[in-house]
N, C-alpha and C positions, 0 to 999 in steps of 0.2 A: 568214606572220606577220611583222610589222615588226621591224626591228632595234631593240633598246633604245637610248635616248638615252644619250649620254655624261654622266656626272655633271659638275657644275660643277667647273671647274679641273682637268680631266683631259684626256688626249689619246688619240688612236687609234693605229693602227699607224704606225710610222715607216718611210717609204719612202726609200731611198738610191739615187741614180742618177748615173752619170758623165755630165756635160754635154759636156765636151770632154776630151781626154786630160789627166789630172792635175787636173781640176776636178770636184768632187763636190757634189751638192745633196742635203740631207736635208730632208724635209718631212713634216708631219702635220697633222691637224685638231685644234684645241684648242677646248674649250668654255669661253668666257669667263664672268665673273660675271654678265653681262647675259643669259646663256642662249644666245647665238649662237655657232655654230661658225665659226671662221675658220682659214684655212690659215696655218701658221707654218713658215718655212723658213730654213735657213742654208746658205750656199755656202762651201766651203773648198777650197783646193788640197791635194793629197796623193796618195800612191800608192794609198790605198784610201779608202773612204767613212767611215772611223772618225772622222776629225777633224770632218767635217761633222755626223756623228751626235752626237758629243760636244758640239759647239757648240750643236746644236739642243736637246739635253737640258739644257744649262746655261741656255738661254733659257727653256725650259719651267719650270725651277725658279724663275727670277726672276718669271715670270708668275704662278705659283701662290703665291708668298710675299706675304702680305698687307702692306700698308703700315702704318706705325705708327698705332695707334689704330683700325684697321679692325676691324669686327666680322666674325667668321667663323661657320661652322656649329658650331664647337666652343666658342664663347664661352659662358660660363655666364650665365644670366639675372640672377644677382646683379650681374655686371659691367655688363650692359645697364642695370639699375636704377640703379646708381651713376652711369653716364654720363648717364642721363635726368635725375637730380637735378642733376648738375653743369651741364647745359645749361639747366635751369630757373633755377638760381641766376644763371648768366651772362646770362640774358635779362631779368633785372630783374623777375621775377615777384613779386607781393605776398608779404610775409612770411607772412601767414596761409595763403595757398594753398600756398606752399612747405612750411610746417609740416604741412599736411594730407597732401600728397603723401608727404613723408618718413615720417610716422606710419603711413600705410597700407602703404607699401613695407616698412618695418621690422617692422611687427606682423603683417602678413598675407601679402603677396606673397613676400618673400624667404624666410621660414621654410618656405613650402609649395612654391615653385617655383624658388627661388634656385639649387639644385644642378643643375637641368636645363640642358642645352645648348640653344642656339637650334634646332638640328635635331631635338631631342627634344620641343620645344614644339609638338606637333601640334594641329590644331583640336579633335580629340576630347578630348585631354588638357586643353586649356585650357577647353573647355566644361564638363567635369566640375568643374574648379576653380571656374568662375563659378557653376555650379549649387549647389555646396556653400556658397560664400560667400553666395549669395542666401538659402539656407535658414537659415544660421547668423546672418547679420548683416542681412539684408534686401536688397531690390532696389537701394536707393540705394548701399549699400556695394559691391555687385557692379558697379555702373556705374563 
């Protein structure tokens, strides 16, 4: 049986090795947001590998920390909806289209899905939502 994949923004076992007397290397595999695993390492001098291991852990924390404004798996869909509206406003969308988007988001989408996190918005859960909207408001509203 195959080994399970690392979740996004996590790392595997940290390996520490002395390269030359007093110089230590700590390295691990990290799964980046693009889904690819890459090796991350830090080399530090010291009597033990603790400094290299600590430097590697600090680097991994920086890698896992989202940049300002970045959406993560724990971002609520209500926040995603607000960002969507902000981008549409900034793009110069026609006032009528913008009003329609805002009305649908505020009346239907946010009340029903707004408290879900991005990682909780599974295809099955979203399909149930679209099916319910289609039955209640018609196919055009579901689109």
